[in-house]
RODO-2510 file (C-alpha; in nm, 4 decimals, decimal comma):
residues 308
     n   res          X          Y          Z
     1     m     0,0000     0,0000     0,0000
     2     p     0,1618     0,3228    -0,1051
     3     q     0,2446     0,5971     0,1662
     4     q     0,0097     0,8902     0,1526
     5     q     0,1727     1,2394     0,1477
     6     p     0,0661     1,4806     0,4169
     7     d    -0,1643     1,7658     0,3232
     8     r     0,0379     2,0968     0,3294
     9     s    -0,2779     2,3003     0,3322
    10     s    -0,3537     2,1969     0,6792
    11     p    -0,0748     2,3045     0,9098
    12     a     0,0456     2,0906     1,1862
    13     p    -0,0866     2,1532     1,5263
    14     g     0,1130     2,4237     1,7142
    15     a     0,2652     2,5696     1,3952
    16     a     0,2171     2,9483     1,3073
    17     q    -0,0447     3,0077     1,0436
    18     r     0,1048     3,1747     0,7338
    19     r    -0,0708     3,4715     0,5777
    20     p    -0,2210     3,4053     0,2404
    21     d    -0,0514     3,7161     0,0969
    22     a     0,2861     3,6384     0,2403
    23     s     0,4263     3,6014    -0,1051
    24     m     0,3106     3,9574    -0,1900
    25     s     0,4925     4,1390     0,0964
    26     l     0,6386     4,4114    -0,1279
    27     l     0,3031     4,4972    -0,2788
    28     t     0,1452     4,4954     0,0629
    29     n     0,4118     4,7305     0,1993
    30     v     0,3551     4,9734    -0,0882
    31     m    -0,0204     4,9694    -0,0337
    32     e    -0,0003     5,0187     0,3426
    33     h     0,2848     5,2747     0,3372
    34     s     0,2272     5,5051     0,0406
    35     l     0,4980     5,7534     0,1700
    36     d     0,8431     5,6372     0,2473
    37     d     1,0106     5,7047     0,5784
    38     g     1,2023     6,0127     0,4547
    39     y     0,8849     6,1906     0,3519
    40     a     0,7188     6,0945     0,6764
    41     e     1,0108     6,2244     0,8830
    42     a     1,0153     6,5535     0,6897
    43     a     0,6397     6,5935     0,7376
    44     a     0,6742     6,5251     1,1080
    45     r     0,9573     6,7808     1,1338
    46     r     0,7518     7,0459     0,9586
    47     g     0,4604     6,9788     1,1859
    48     a     0,6759     7,0040     1,4929
    49     t     0,8323     7,3319     1,3718
    50     g     0,4945     7,4853     1,2923
    51     t     0,3558     7,3983     1,6306
    52     s     0,6654     7,5333     1,8122
    53     r     0,6730     7,8731     1,6376
    54     l     0,3356     7,9724     1,7755
    55     p     0,4334     7,9213     2,1413
    56     q     0,7628     8,1067     2,0813
    57     a     0,5865     8,4082     1,9289
    58     l     0,3307     8,4011     2,2057
    59     s     0,6060     8,3766     2,4650
    60     g     0,7918     8,6788     2,3141
    61     r     0,4771     8,8874     2,3223
    62     l     0,4138     8,7864     2,6801
    63     w     0,7672     8,8924     2,7794
    64     l     0,7254     9,2233     2,5978
    65     g     0,3956     9,2875     2,7707
    66     a     0,5461     9,1978     3,1054
    67     g     0,8363     9,4395     3,0422
    68     l     0,5976     9,7207     2,9543
    69     v     0,3914     9,6537     3,2654
    70     l     0,7063     9,6511     3,4785
    71     a     0,8240     9,9813     3,3266
    72     a     0,4853    10,1354     3,3906
    73     v     0,4979    10,0181     3,7521
    74     v     0,8474    10,1630     3,7996
    75     v     0,7458    10,4995     3,6504
    76     t     0,4316    10,5089     3,8620
    77     l     0,6225    10,4269     4,1793
    78     g     0,8865    10,6888     4,0940
    79     a     0,6239    10,9570     4,0410
    80     a     0,4508    10,8602     4,3637
    81     q     0,7820    10,8676     4,5505
    82     a     0,8653    11,2087     4,4036
    83     q     0,5280    11,3430     4,5112
    84     v     0,5818    11,2069     4,8587
    85     s     0,9450    11,3260     4,8925
    86     a     0,8889    11,6739     4,7420
    87     p     0,6928    11,8088     5,0417
    88     t     0,9492    11,6513     5,2757
    89     a     1,2401    11,8192     5,0947
    90     a     1,0523    12,1495     5,0924
    91     k     0,9904    12,1214     5,4662
    92     e     1,3573    12,0448     5,5353
    93     r     1,4646    12,3392     5,3187
    94     q     1,2235    12,5708     5,4981
    95     k     1,3547    12,4484     5,8332
    96     l     1,7095    12,5324     5,7270
    97     i     1,6004    12,8769     5,6042
    98     d     1,4187    12,9457     5,9313
    99     r     1,7222    12,8322     6,1291
   100     v     1,9578    13,0550     5,9311
   101     q     1,7267    13,3528     5,9733
   102     t     1,6941    13,2870     6,3459
   103     e     2,0689    13,2599     6,3935
   104     t     2,1191    13,5760     6,1873
   105     r     1,8772    13,7661     6,4072
   106     n     2,0516    13,6356     6,7167
   107     a     2,3893    13,7414     6,5788
   108     d     2,2543    14,0877     6,4966
   109     a     2,1127    14,1211     6,8467
   110     l     2,4446    14,0159     6,9988
   111     q     2,6306    14,2635     6,7784
   112     k     2,3991    14,5437     6,8922
   113     s     2,4590    14,4414     7,2525
   114     v     2,8354    14,4433     7,1956
   115     d     2,8193    14,7877     7,0347
   116     s     2,6087    14,9182     7,3219
   117     l     2,8510    14,7803     7,5790
   118     r     3,1446    14,9299     7,3879
   119     d     2,9770    15,2704     7,3907
   120     t     2,9122    15,2382     7,7637
   121     v     3,2738    15,1428     7,8317
   122     s     3,4022    15,4264     7,6138
   123     n     3,1801    15,6786     7,7918
   124     e     3,2992    15,5555     8,1300
   125     q     3,6604    15,5733     8,0174
   126     r     3,6223    15,9244     7,8854
   127     a     3,4517    16,0328     8,2062
   128     a     3,7288    15,8837     8,4180
   129     l     4,0015    16,0350     8,2019
   130     h     3,8354    16,3745     8,2074
   131     e     3,8354    16,3739     8,5847
   132     q     4,2083    16,2978     8,5876
   133     g     4,3472    16,5290     8,3221
   134     g     4,1038    16,7923     8,1975
   135     d     4,1466    16,9568     7,8566
   136     g     4,4951    16,8159     7,7928
   137     n     4,3591    16,4628     7,8154
   138     q     4,0700    16,5506     7,5859
   139     l     4,3144    16,6713     7,3213
   140     l     4,5118    16,3500     7,3547
   141     e     4,1919    16,1437     7,3213
   142     l     4,0964    16,3438     7,0155
   143     l     4,4260    16,2742     6,8461
   144     a     4,4136    15,9082     6,9448
   145     g     4,0607    15,8618     6,8078
   146     a     3,9071    15,7779     7,1456
   147     t     3,6401    16,0474     7,1267
   148     p     3,3852    16,1486     6,8593
   149     v     3,4722    16,4551     6,6510
   150     h     3,2994    16,6809     6,4016
   151     g     3,4052    16,9594     6,1730
   152     p     3,4725    17,0476     5,8075
   153     g     3,6556    16,8089     5,5808
   154     v     3,6285    16,6010     5,2635
   155     k     3,4261    16,3009     5,1557
   156     l     3,6058    16,0562     4,9258
   157     v     3,4119    15,7644     4,7724
   158     v     3,6061    15,4804     4,6066
   159     d     3,4212    15,1994     4,4281
   160     d     3,4947    14,8980     4,2076
   161     a     3,4700    14,9274     3,8323
   162     k     3,1321    14,8575     3,6752
   163     e     3,2767    14,5441     3,5109
   164     a     3,4686    14,4367     3,8217
   165     s     3,4716    14,0706     3,7175
   166     q     3,6173    14,1446     3,3756
   167     d     3,9815    14,0483     3,3375
   168     l     4,1459    14,3643     3,2104
   169     s     4,4913    14,3218     3,0626
   170     g     4,8146    14,4859     3,1514
   171     g     4,9332    14,6799     3,4510
   172     p     5,1356    14,5969     3,7611
   173     r     4,8287    14,4797     3,9535
   174     e     4,8278    14,1488     3,7676
   175     s     5,1925    14,0838     3,8441
   176     n     5,1041    14,0661     4,2138
   177     g     4,8617    13,7819     4,1576
   178     f     4,5447    13,9844     4,1011
   179     s     4,3727    13,9112     3,7722
   180     d     4,0602    14,1101     3,8612
   181     t     4,2021    14,4592     3,8101
   182     g     3,8643    14,6308     3,8386
   183     r     3,8383    14,5718     4,2129
   184     v     3,9612    14,8044     4,4838
   185     r     4,2364    14,6321     4,6806
   186     d     4,3564    14,6773     5,0364
   187     r     4,6766    14,8420     4,9169
   188     d     4,4675    15,0957     4,7245
   189     m     4,2847    15,1956     5,0420
   190     q     4,6143    15,2064     5,2313
   191     r     4,7506    15,4620     4,9853
   192     v     4,4287    15,6643     4,9947
   193     v     4,4281    15,6811     5,3754
   194     n     4,8006    15,7567     5,4018
   195     g     4,7629    16,0274     5,1368
   196     l     4,4854    16,1937     5,3375
   197     w     4,6919    16,1790     5,6570
   198     a     4,9895    16,3304     5,4755
   199     s     4,7659    16,6017     5,3249
   200     g     4,6582    16,7274     5,6676
   201     a     4,3638    16,5123     5,7800
   202     e     4,3034    16,5215     6,1548
   203     a     4,0614    16,2265     6,1822
   204     i     3,9517    15,9624     5,9285
   205     t     3,6828    15,6953     5,9047
   206     v     3,6346    15,4277     5,6378
   207     n     3,2728    15,3136     5,6088
   208     g     3,2184    15,4429     5,9617
   209     q     3,5240    15,2663     6,1039
   210     r     3,7432    15,5179     6,2908
   211     l     4,1138    15,4901     6,2164
   212     t     4,3812    15,5272     6,4814
   213     e     4,7557    15,4921     6,4997
   214     l     4,7033    15,1211     6,5600
   215     s     4,4586    15,0617     6,2747
   216     a     4,5423    14,8123     6,0016
   217     i     4,3962    14,7758     5,6530
   218     r     4,4310    14,4216     5,5297
   219     a     4,2701    14,1816     5,2813
   220     a     4,0924    13,8488     5,3345
   221     g     4,0251    13,7076     4,9884
   222     d     3,8406    13,9786     4,7986
   223     a     3,7226    14,1540     5,1177
   224     i     3,8983    14,4535     5,2711
   225     l     3,9371    14,4488     5,6493
   226     v     3,9775    14,7596     5,8632
   227     d     4,0799    14,6584     6,2147
   228     n     3,9584    14,3043     6,1297
   229     k     3,6127    14,4306     6,0349
   230     p     3,5135    14,3406     5,6756
   231     l     3,3933    14,6249     5,4567
   232     v     3,1990    14,6195     5,1314
   233     p     3,2200    14,8653     4,8413
   234     p     3,1654    15,1474     4,7861
   235     y     3,4248    15,2649     5,0372
   236     t     3,3338    15,6014     5,1873
   237     v     3,6281    15,7821     5,3439
   238     l     3,5541    16,0822     5,5658
   239     a     3,8438    16,3036     5,6686
   240     i     3,8212    16,6066     5,8949
   241     g     4,0444    16,9044     5,8200
   242     d     4,0521    17,2224     5,6146
   243     g     3,8216    17,1036     5,3380
   244     e     3,9479    17,3012     5,0374
   245     r     4,3122    17,2740     5,1308
   246     l     4,2820    16,9034     5,2172
   247     s     4,1092    16,8215     4,8880
   248     t     4,3642    17,0102     4,6783
   249     a     4,6642    16,8712     4,8649
   250     f     4,5421    16,5137     4,8325
   251     q     4,4637    16,5331     4,4609
   252     d     4,8045    16,6849     4,3908
   253     s     4,9894    16,4269     4,5985
   254     a     5,1418    16,1034     4,4683
   255     d     4,8629    15,9030     4,6317
   256     g     4,5983    16,1193     4,4691
   257     q     4,7651    16,0677     4,1313
   258     y     4,7770    15,6938     4,1999
   259     l     4,3996    15,6941     4,2529
   260     h     4,3587    15,8924     3,9308
   261     v     4,5578    15,6280     3,7392
   262     l     4,3347    15,3538     3,8814
   263     q     4,0350    15,5466     3,7585
   264     q     4,1722    15,5977     3,4078
   265     d     4,3382    15,2603     3,3445
   266     y     4,1248    15,0156     3,5407
   267     g     3,7830    15,1803     3,5583
   268     i     3,7832    15,2174     3,9370
   269     r     3,5381    15,4923     4,0282
   270     s     3,6181    15,7687     4,2746
   271     s     3,4833    16,1090     4,3698
   272     i     3,5899    16,3701     4,6255
   273     s     3,3852    16,6575     4,7647
   274     v     3,4340    16,9245     5,0301
   275     q     3,1993    16,8975     5,3305
   276     g     3,1022    17,1736     5,5709
   277     d     3,0457    16,9521     5,8748
   278     l     3,1341    16,5863     5,9227
   279     r     3,0678    16,3733     6,2298
   280     l     3,3033    16,0882     6,3035
   281     a     3,2405    15,8284     6,5731
   282     a     3,5026    15,7253     6,8248
   283     a     3,7119    15,4156     6,7731
   284     p     3,5526    15,1211     6,9561
   285     s     3,7245    14,9634     7,2560
   286     l     4,0127    15,2080     7,2501
   287     i     4,1833    15,2507     7,5869
   288     v     4,4030    15,5560     7,6416
   289     r     4,6648    15,5121     7,9102
   290     y     4,8522    15,7971     8,0714
   291     a     5,1947    15,7916     8,2300
   292     k     5,2171    15,9033     8,5900
   293     p     5,5250    16,0366     8,7702
   294     v     5,6804    15,8024     9,0203
   295     p     5,6728    15,9521     9,3722
   296     g     6,0186    16,0644     9,4793
   297     a     6,1717    16,0419     9,1308
   298     q     6,4263    16,3054     9,0304
   299     p     6,4055    16,4946     8,6974
   300     d     6,7029    16,2912     8,5702
   301     g     6,5084    15,9682     8,6322
   302     t     6,6949    15,8585     8,9484
   303     a     6,5118    15,7832     9,2688
   304     g     6,5324    16,0495     9,5424
   305     t     6,6773    15,9850     9,8861
   306     g     6,4032    16,1749    10,0654
   307     k     6,6570    16,3960    10,2470
   308     g     6,6280    16,7707    10,2221
***
């Protein structure tokens, strides 16, 4: 009996069933995957890029909006802070102004008190000296500037040039370190005062400050000091003496010519006039001391023995 061949159409138990179209795998792959992997990857990339651009643009706009909001908040806070601090600064400034004004008034009151006390001391000194010496002491006080005087004389006004801050060129004034040649200097006033003394003045004041043998005219920066008291221009010099003769003698003197040169070359203004009656105050805090003979002293200065 011949051996029967097994049927291939019926698979053995436990074996994997083969697809009917297994022999058409290439055709099946083409039908199921119409686009190859390269096209699919490119399409996926484009999709991913398109979806990512929108969030990026949105994110940029959000950051821009946030920056604008932050700037607006900063500006608003700055304006509010300025409005709050402005009244505070104004109050502090007003407090400083009030304090300066108060201290200025106190200083003025103290200066008036000092002047009053100086007048009282001077009056007491003059009264005591008058009791000791009589008319001779009064003449000495007059010459020393310890007593007020009045009489005829001259009034000389010296002032800075109109353009005092302008730097004029040339002249010896610049060689001494002064570039502002339109200002009156301490040495100018020294020459004016010495010229008046040499021309016959008996008593002199500068802006009300009585000059004595001990007076000094100095400079502190641009200010002129007379006995350490600062003066401001114009400088009014009053000199008692024979008015006409004093005026002529001063203008003809070397110091008067010096003042004339200052007027012509540097624009310093000056004027002199004869006065019928001038009143000059006494020098403040001036003490006049008198020598007294030593008891028992001889005319040659030796001490006496006391024997007759």
